Legacy VTK file of the C-alpha trace (Angstrom):
# vtk DataFile Version 3.0
C-alpha trace
ASCII
DATASET POLYDATA
POINTS 223 float
-114.387 -94.439 0.964
-115.832 -97.835 0.159
-119.627 -98.061 0.113
-119.444 -101.610 1.406
-119.780 -102.141 5.161
-116.678 -103.742 6.663
-116.921 -106.561 9.162
-114.409 -108.041 11.536
-112.960 -111.256 10.076
-112.820 -113.677 12.975
-110.008 -116.240 13.079
-112.296 -119.253 12.953
-110.967 -122.784 12.722
-111.950 -124.162 9.321
-111.424 -127.901 9.557
-110.047 -129.598 6.459
-111.340 -133.075 5.771
-108.677 -135.782 5.523
-111.130 -138.582 4.736
-110.250 -140.993 1.917
-113.307 -139.950 -0.094
-112.268 -136.288 0.088
-108.822 -136.807 -1.434
-108.590 -135.202 -4.866
-106.859 -137.655 -7.185
-105.270 -136.814 -10.499
-102.120 -137.296 -12.582
-100.029 -135.294 -10.106
-100.684 -137.690 -7.215
-101.939 -140.924 -8.789
-98.717 -142.805 -8.079
-98.647 -141.745 -4.436
-102.306 -142.621 -3.900
-101.850 -146.023 -5.543
-98.910 -146.740 -3.239
-100.859 -145.769 -0.127
-103.777 -147.933 -1.249
-101.465 -150.881 -1.983
-100.290 -151.216 1.625
-99.084 -153.619 2.980
-97.741 -154.683 -0.429
-95.056 -152.002 -0.432
-91.643 -152.308 -2.129
-90.077 -151.686 1.296
-91.301 -151.267 4.850
-90.074 -147.665 4.991
-91.012 -145.071 2.360
-90.617 -141.330 1.861
-93.584 -139.289 0.599
-92.279 -136.058 -0.932
-94.016 -133.015 -2.385
-94.518 -129.243 -2.169
-96.486 -127.485 0.547
-100.166 -128.355 0.420
-99.677 -131.192 -2.078
-101.579 -133.697 0.071
-98.798 -135.373 2.054
-100.638 -135.073 5.365
-103.903 -136.177 3.747
-102.287 -139.296 2.291
-100.438 -139.996 5.539
-103.724 -139.707 7.430
-105.404 -142.146 5.031
-102.565 -144.614 5.501
-102.454 -144.143 9.281
-106.136 -145.025 9.489
-105.651 -148.143 7.358
-102.451 -149.305 9.067
-103.287 -148.252 12.619
-100.224 -146.024 12.517
-99.305 -143.442 15.070
-98.162 -140.000 13.904
-95.220 -138.001 15.246
-93.393 -134.931 13.953
-89.637 -134.965 13.398
-89.376 -132.109 15.910
-90.810 -134.348 18.629
-88.603 -137.386 18.070
-86.174 -136.415 20.820
-88.933 -136.569 23.422
-90.771 -139.526 21.898
-90.804 -142.960 23.471
-89.642 -144.796 20.356
-90.737 -148.325 21.365
-94.172 -146.958 22.271
-94.384 -145.056 18.978
-93.814 -148.324 17.117
-96.197 -150.331 19.285
-98.783 -150.705 16.518
-96.184 -151.741 13.949
-96.677 -148.614 11.835
-95.616 -144.979 12.225
-95.847 -141.706 10.297
-93.025 -139.188 10.737
-94.276 -135.822 9.497
-91.918 -133.085 8.229
-89.074 -135.575 8.454
-86.510 -133.213 6.905
-86.892 -130.705 9.722
-83.984 -130.369 12.172
-84.451 -132.782 15.037
-82.741 -135.385 17.156
-80.759 -137.467 14.649
-79.833 -140.061 17.255
-83.497 -140.579 18.065
-84.214 -140.957 14.345
-81.356 -143.465 14.031
-82.728 -145.434 16.982
-86.194 -145.401 15.435
-84.963 -146.567 12.023
-83.004 -149.395 13.619
-85.843 -150.510 15.875
-88.363 -150.356 13.034
-86.099 -152.597 10.954
-85.638 -155.059 13.822
-89.366 -155.250 14.511
-90.476 -155.242 10.889
-92.534 -152.091 11.420
-93.795 -149.887 8.587
-92.623 -146.264 8.359
-93.955 -143.414 6.222
-91.822 -140.262 6.267
-93.217 -137.057 4.750
-91.209 -134.038 3.622
-91.008 -131.356 0.943
-87.666 -132.600 -0.380
-86.078 -135.970 -1.103
-84.244 -137.754 1.751
-80.943 -137.554 -0.138
-80.733 -133.813 0.576
-82.053 -133.722 4.126
-79.621 -131.921 6.465
-78.346 -134.955 8.380
-74.804 -135.402 9.683
-74.667 -138.939 11.118
-73.325 -141.118 8.256
-75.477 -144.141 9.132
-78.615 -141.977 9.168
-77.686 -140.432 5.811
-77.125 -143.842 4.207
-80.407 -145.241 5.583
-82.379 -142.259 4.326
-80.795 -142.319 0.883
-81.837 -145.941 0.529
-85.523 -145.164 1.101
-87.875 -145.594 -1.868
-89.370 -142.183 -2.685
-92.806 -141.380 -4.066
-93.247 -137.807 -5.272
-96.294 -135.586 -5.517
-96.158 -133.171 -8.454
-97.574 -129.668 -8.950
-101.286 -129.650 -9.877
-102.480 -129.474 -13.479
-105.318 -127.134 -14.481
-108.094 -129.596 -13.673
-106.594 -130.442 -10.296
-106.075 -126.761 -9.439
-109.739 -125.962 -10.078
-110.854 -128.976 -8.070
-108.556 -127.983 -5.237
-109.984 -124.464 -5.133
-113.500 -125.917 -4.910
-112.497 -128.303 -2.100
-110.664 -125.653 -0.079
-113.650 -123.317 -0.427
-116.016 -126.112 0.620
-113.882 -126.798 3.702
-114.503 -123.164 4.676
-118.222 -123.462 3.816
-117.605 -120.972 1.008
-119.662 -121.390 -2.155
-117.846 -120.294 -5.323
-119.473 -120.278 -8.727
-117.651 -121.571 -11.780
-116.651 -118.083 -12.976
-114.844 -117.387 -9.711
-113.090 -120.760 -9.723
-111.954 -120.328 -13.334
-110.755 -116.788 -12.670
-108.719 -117.805 -9.641
-107.191 -120.801 -11.407
-105.808 -118.566 -14.161
-104.643 -115.701 -11.944
-102.630 -117.473 -9.283
-99.470 -119.536 -9.302
-100.151 -123.163 -10.186
-99.393 -124.576 -6.764
-101.248 -126.060 -3.816
-99.993 -123.360 -1.462
-101.142 -120.565 -3.793
-104.620 -122.094 -4.087
-104.934 -122.283 -0.318
-103.770 -118.690 0.163
-106.119 -117.420 -2.549
-109.194 -119.074 -1.053
-108.361 -117.795 2.431
-107.801 -114.248 1.154
-111.025 -114.236 -0.897
-113.039 -115.581 2.037
-111.615 -113.107 4.553
-111.932 -110.120 2.232
-115.534 -111.009 1.366
-116.336 -111.147 5.066
-114.569 -107.865 5.835
-116.358 -106.038 3.036
-119.717 -107.700 3.541
-119.678 -108.803 -0.100
-120.177 -112.166 -1.786
-117.015 -113.969 -2.956
-117.721 -112.953 -6.548
-115.602 -112.744 -9.663
-115.580 -108.974 -9.262
-114.016 -109.273 -5.824
-111.588 -111.917 -7.061
-110.497 -109.599 -9.896
-109.773 -106.853 -7.355
-107.562 -109.179 -5.352
-105.865 -111.027 -8.215
-105.591 -108.697 -11.173
-102.514 -110.036 -12.912
-101.815 -113.687 -13.752
-98.543 -115.011 -12.316
LINES 1 224
223 0 1 2 3 4 5 6 7 8 9 10 11 12 13 14 15 16 17 18 19 20 21 22 23 24 25 26 27 28 29 30 31 32 33 34 35 36 37 38 39 40 41 42 43 44 45 46 47 48 49 50 51 52 53 54 55 56 57 58 59 60 61 62 63 64 65 66 67 68 69 70 71 72 73 74 75 76 77 78 79 80 81 82 83 84 85 86 87 88 89 90 91 92 93 94 95 96 97 98 99 100 101 102 103 104 105 106 107 108 109 110 111 112 113 114 115 116 117 118 119 120 121 122 123 124 125 126 127 128 129 130 131 132 133 134 135 136 137 138 139 140 141 142 143 144 145 146 147 148 149 150 151 152 153 154 155 156 157 158 159 160 161 162 163 164 165 166 167 168 169 170 171 172 173 174 175 176 177 178 179 180 181 182 183 184 185 186 187 188 189 190 191 192 193 194 195 196 197 198 199 200 201 202 203 204 205 206 207 208 209 210 211 212 213 214 215 216 217 218 219 220 221 222
């Protein structure tokens, strides 16, 4: 039996900051960040922002929405969205745009945005060319979108991401813990998020600090 007292890990809401100053920039996202910052001098009025889970798509979209006065809608909600109202500010973010939704509503939105000269930013994990769409006009419009891609994090970015995710949870990690985690998890944004959550929750349950010793118990073998 463990000598450490176990505590109930409450499902608290740990807010993640999407402020411009809290965006971690590096080689994996420099192009995407530069494009967001260059608005309204975009190569086209509609763009696709593509990258793996946790890569910063929502963060970048939030930065742009604040700058452009854009509204935000998910692809799932397009069928029940008042499209003219959604475009009222002249800018719109469509999150998770590759998800199954109302293609006719998307077609109407793309057409209206073009007619009104509105800006669109569509986010997804994959490129528009392979989104599961069946209406030929929708497929052709999406394939014509300029695409900016977020890449997997390098070592420096992965360590910085671990520090930021821990800070968002008010979790203080020393350098040894950060370095250990960065070399014992998959090099991905999603893996970093999962690792920080697991370390935080396990530390709370065991009544222990989020130390390297605890991290080594949870992540013994590098991926």
